[in-house]
N, C-alpha and C positions, 0 to 999 in steps of 0.2 A: 317693571312688570314683565314677568315671563309669559310667553305664549306657547301653546301647543298646536301642532299641525294635526288636525283630526279629519278623518274621512267618514262621511255620512253613510248610513246603510243604503242599499239600493232602493228599498221601499220604506219611506218614513214620512212623518208629518213634521211641521215646523215645531221647534222647541222654544219656549219663552222663559228666560231666566232673569228675574228682576227687571223686566222691561226690555231686555236684550233678546232679539229674535234671531234664531238660527234656522236658516232655510236649507234643507238638504239639496234642493235643486241647484244651489250655487256651487256644489262640488266641495273639494277639499278646502278647509278654512283654518285660519290661524286664530285661535280663541284664547282669552285670558286663562291662566292656569286655574283660577278659582271657579271657572265654568266647565273646565275640562272633565272633571269626574262626573258631574251631573249629565253631561252629554254622552259620556261613555256608558252611563247607566241606561241611556235611551238608545243604545245600539251603535253609537259612533265609535270608530276605531282610532286609537292613538298611533300616529306615525312617528313623530319625533318632536323634541323641543324645537321651537322655531324662532326666527327673528332675523334682523339684518346681518350682514357679514360681520359687523363689529361685535355682535352678540354671540358669536361662535364660542363654545367652551375653549378655554385657553390654559387651564391649570389642572394638575393631576388630582387636586383635592377640591372639595366643594360640592354643592348639590348636584351639579352636572359636570363631573370630572372628565378631563380629556384623556381618554384611553384608546388604545388601538380598537377599532370597530365602532367607536362612538359615532352616532348619526345626528344630523341636524338639518332641519328644513331652512335653507337660506332664502329669505324673502327678497334679497337684493338680486339674486340670479334666478330665483324661482326653480330651485333644484334641491333634491335631497343629496346632501354631501356626507361623506364618511371619512374618518381620520384613519389613515393607513400606517400611522406611526411616524410619518415624516411630513405628510401634507394632506390637505383635504381634496377628495376626488368625488366627482358626481357619479350617477348611476352607471355611466359608460366607462368609468375609470379615468376620465379626463379632469384636468384642473379647471373648474368652472370660472368663467369670466363674465363680467357684466358688459352689456352692449348699451350704449347711451343713445337716447332718441335725439333727433334734431332739437337744437336750442337747449340742450343740457347746460346748466349754469356752471361756468368755469371761472376759477380764481387763480391767478399766478401768485406764488409765494416764494420769496427768495432774497438774494443779495443784490448788489449793484448790477450784475449781469442780467438779472430779471428786471430790475427797476429801469435800466437804460439810463443810468445817471452819468455815465462816461461816454459810452457808445450807444447805438440803438439797442433797445430791448429785443429779446428774441420772441416776445409774445405776438407782435403783429405778424411777422412772417410765419410763425407757427399757425396762427389763425388762418392765414391765407392758404397754407399748404394742407390744412385740414379740410379745405373746401368751405370754410366759413360755417361749419356745422355746429359750432358751440357758441353760446352766448357768453362772451367774455365780460364778466361783471366788473372785475377790478384787478388792477395790478398792485399787489401788496408787497412788491419788492422794495427793500430798503438797503441802501448802500452800507457795507460793513457788517451786515447781519451774519450771525452765527446760529447754529442749531440751539445753543443755550438761550440766545435772545428770543428765538421763536417760541420756545417753551415757557419763557418767563414773562413776556409782554402781556399786559392786560387787554381787555376787549376794546378799550378806547385808544390803544396805541397801534398804529399801522405796522404791519409786518410780522404779526405773531399768529399763532394758532387761534387764539381767542378772537382776535379781530376778524380773521378769515371766517370763522364759524358764524359771526353775526351777519354775513352776507348770504347765508343759506346756499352754499355751493353744492352741486351734485358731484363735482370732480375738482381736484386741485392739481396744479402743475408745480412741482417743487424743484428749485435749483438752489442748492446750498452745499457748503462744505469747505470751500477754499479759504474762507476767513477763519474757520476753526483751525485749519492747519497752520496758517502763518500768524494769525492774531492771537490764538489761544495756545498754540503749540500742542494741540490735542492729537492723540494717536488715532489710528483708523478704527479701533474697536470702540473707543468712546464716542467718536462722531457717529458711527453706524448705530450704536445703541440709541443715541438721541434721534437719529432719523427714524428709527423704528418707533420711538416714543411719539414723534410728531405724527406719523401715520396712524398710530393707535388712537391718539387724541382726536385727530380729524375724523376718523371713521366712527369713533364713539359719539361724535357730535353730528352724525348723519351723512358725512361725505361717503360716497359709494366707492370711490377709487382715488388713488393718488399716484400720478406719474412722477417718478423720482429719477432725475437726471444723474448720470455719472458726472464727476467733476472734470471740467475742461483742463487741458494741459496749459502750463504757464512757462514763460521765459523772461519775466521781468526781473529786475535786480534783487527783489526780495526772495526769489525762489532759490531753493538749494536742492542738492541731491537727496538729502534726508527727507525734505518735504515731498519730493517726487515719489520716494518709496512709500510714504504714507498715502499719497494720492492713489497710487496704483493698488495698494492693498484695500483702500476704502472702495474704490470702484469695483474691485472683484467681489466685495461683500454686497454692494448695491445690486449687482447683477444676479445675486441669489434670492432677491426679494420675490415674494409671491403675492398674488392677489389677496387683499385689496391694494397692495402696492404694485405698481407696474413699472419696472425699470426701463429707462430709455438710455441706450448705449451710445454715448457721444465719442467713444474711443475709436470707432471704426468709420467715422464720416470724413476723415482726412483734414480735420481742423489743424491749421498751422499757426502756432502762437507767435511766430516771428513778427516783429513790428512791421506794420504796413501790409502784411499778407492777410491774416484774418483777425488781427488785433490792433488796437490803438497804440498800446505801449507794452505789449507782451502779456497782458492779462485780459482786458475787456475787449470783447468782439467789436470790430469796426463793422461797417455796413455789410461787406461781403461775408464776414464771419457770422454776424447775426442772422443773415438770411440762410447761411449754411446750417447753423444750429437749428434755426426755425424750421427748415425743411425736414430735418430728422424728427424733431418734436411733433410737428404738425402731422407727419405721416403716422407717428405712434398714436396720436389722438384719433385720426381718421380710422385707424384699424379697429378701434373700439366703438365707433359710431355707426349708426345705420347708414346704408350706402346712398340713400336719397340725397338730393341737393336741396338747399334752401331755396333755390330758384325754381323748383318744380313742384311747389305746393299750391293748393287751391287758395283762392282769395279769402276763404273763410278762416284759414289757419291764423291764429293769434291776432285776428283783426287786421289782416293784411290790407294794404291800401292799393298797392300797384304790383302787378305781376306780368309775366310774359312781355316785358320790354316796352310797355306802352309809354315809358318815359323817354324813348329815343325815336319817336316817330315824327314824320314831317321834315320840313327843310327851312323853316322860318326862324331859326335861332339867330342870335346876335353875335357878331364878330367884335372882339375887343382889341384895343390898342393898335399901334402901327405895325404894318407888315403882316397882318393876319388876313388871309383870303380864303375863299371856298364856301362850303355849306355846312351848317350846324343844325341838328334836330330842333324842332319847335320847342320853345320853352327853355332852351339851353343858351348859355353864354360861354364863349371860348376865345382865348387869346392870352396876351401877355401884358404886363404893366411896366415894361421897360423898353428902351430903344435898342436897336442893333439886332433884332431877331426877325426871322422869317418863319411864319407859321402857316401851313397849308392844311385846311380842314376839309374833310369829305365824309360821305356817308356810304358805307359798304354794307355787305350782308354776311352774317355768320350764323350758321345753323338755322337759316330761315328767318332770322331776326335782324333788324337794322343795327348797324355798328358804326359808332361815331369814331372818326380817325383824326388824329392831329400829328402831323409831321413837323418837327421844329429844328431849327439850326441857327447859329449866329454867335455873336459875342455880346452879351448884355452890357449896356452902358452903365448900369447900376444893378445892385442886387434886387431881385424880385421873384415873381412866380409866373409860370404858365398855368392857367387855371381853366378847368372845365367845370361849370357849376349850373345847378338848376334850383330855383326857389320853388319848393313843392307845396302846394296848398293841401291841407288836410285838417281834420278835426281831432285835436288832441286834448285830453282831459288832464287835470291835475294828477301828478304821479305817474303818468305814462312815460315810457322810455322808448324812443324810436331809434332805428338803426338802418343802414343802407348796405346793399350788396351790389356787385356787378361782375360780369364776365370780363376780365381785364387782360389785355396783352400789353407788355412793355418790351421793347426791343431796341437794341443798339444805343442805350443811354450812355453818353459820354459827357464828362464835364459838368454834370448836374450835382446839386447839393442835396439830393435825396428826393423822395416822393412822399405824398400823403394822400390818404383816402379817408374822408371825414364826414361826420354828420354834425350839422349845426356849428361848423367851425371848430369842433373838438378834435384836435390832432393829438392822438395819444401815443406815447412811447416811441416816438420817432424823432431822433435828434437830426438837425440839418447840418450841412457843411460838406464841401467837396473833399476835405481832408479825410473824411470818414470812409471814402471809397465809393464806388458806383453800385447802384442796385443791379441785380442780375436781370437777364431776360426772364420774363414770367408770362405764363399763359394759364390762367385758371380763375378761380373765384376769389375775389377780395371782399372784405367786409370792413366797413368803417367803424371807428370807435363809437359806442353809443353816446348820445347826448345825455346830459344830466336829466333826472326826472323832472317833468314839467312842474313848475310851481304855480302856474296859472294856465288857463285854457289857451291853446294856440291854434292858429289857422294857417301858418306857413313855416317851413323850415328849409334848410339848405343842404343839398346833396352835392359834394364837390370832390374832385380829384385834382391834385396839384403837383407840379414839379418845381423844386427850388432852383433858381438861377442865381449864379454868383457873378458879381461885377468883374468884367474883364476876362472871364474864363470862357473860352470857346466851348460850345455845347451843342448836342444834337440828340435826336432820338425819335421814336414813334410810340404814341399812346393810342390804344383802342379800347373803347368801352361799349358793351352791349348788355342787354337784359338787365338794365339798371332797375333795382327793386328797393322798395321802401316799406318797412314793416314796424309794427309795434312789438316790442319784446314781451315775452310772457312774465307774469308776476311769479315770485318764488312760491 
């Protein structure tokens, strides 16, 4: 159905057409084309054909041809845009961009680098560096995926455009292309055309924007100079994409594909590499989101249960394991499940709120974890999905096998193992992976932050948590 943007007259009465009521007091409105003529006969003025970004005219022929000067009211960005012969521009001559509200639904779509099937996925670090502002619904990354796979998979097969659209995302983060180059032998033009088709199908299905990453450099044994030429040409094309595609330039972040630097084996990012990529991707996400933090919303938003750090008050928490001393906030448990470690817990203050601190060091007698957790009482209904946030500081981590921040024991997209490298220092908002939708009413769930410890590997570091928050995620 085509809609028209109409402007009501300054003085007019409501108009009713087959039971549909149009009130001039509501201002400009997008109305079905079959009501447009009747409203214009009642004094309403036609401004432009309207619809989401995906409905903009795109062909030189048809009922609404794309010609220089063509105008369109874009409901995704709430602007009148016009075609200047090369791109769409708003009333001020700017290329319009969408700004996402907090909790916009995000889906990751891509290959093994997105999936985290060899090293850690880039998605969790990206979510952290975005300030936790997006609701990360699903990781649809599948190892070995190509653009051809994404376009051909059906709705019940993970890793395709069709399956992604079943999740009702507002925005998609796309990392794809390297397997097209080596696995299919495709040229840059063919891969880029498929990426454009992926973006087109996603936006036609209701996605408001697609972040498209450039292809990371490689130095594994399968890589050749000819492949590198294709990669560079493809990346140059990706950087020409315009909204609703949003290019993310990973060429300028200093990613080093040398084995043991930023990759596991010359291809897949290790932990430092995943956090490096995630920092760039998360910054791109954050640049398109409202600047508020998820930690600063009222308790009525989305059925929030806890805000303003009331999860880290008091000093009556429980110390776990041997070698754990100090104070822990009420309701929390902190310590290790291995021997050979010294853990000192304390309670500090950050920005006026209590901050839980754990300093640890030692050589674990077996593999295990340092865990900070709280079993949180709440009232959850069937179908609800809950998630946790915290203001987190990680500093001086050495010898650890990774970290996780999780809801209900769900540790998503984070491989463990010291060989994958150390997490970087971090100071910002972390968000745990959402638990699965509740299949029965619940009264308690677990909020936890952990550090993997490896047998016989000397380790140390500091973890600090404050403003821990637990919320119900919005429905699509």
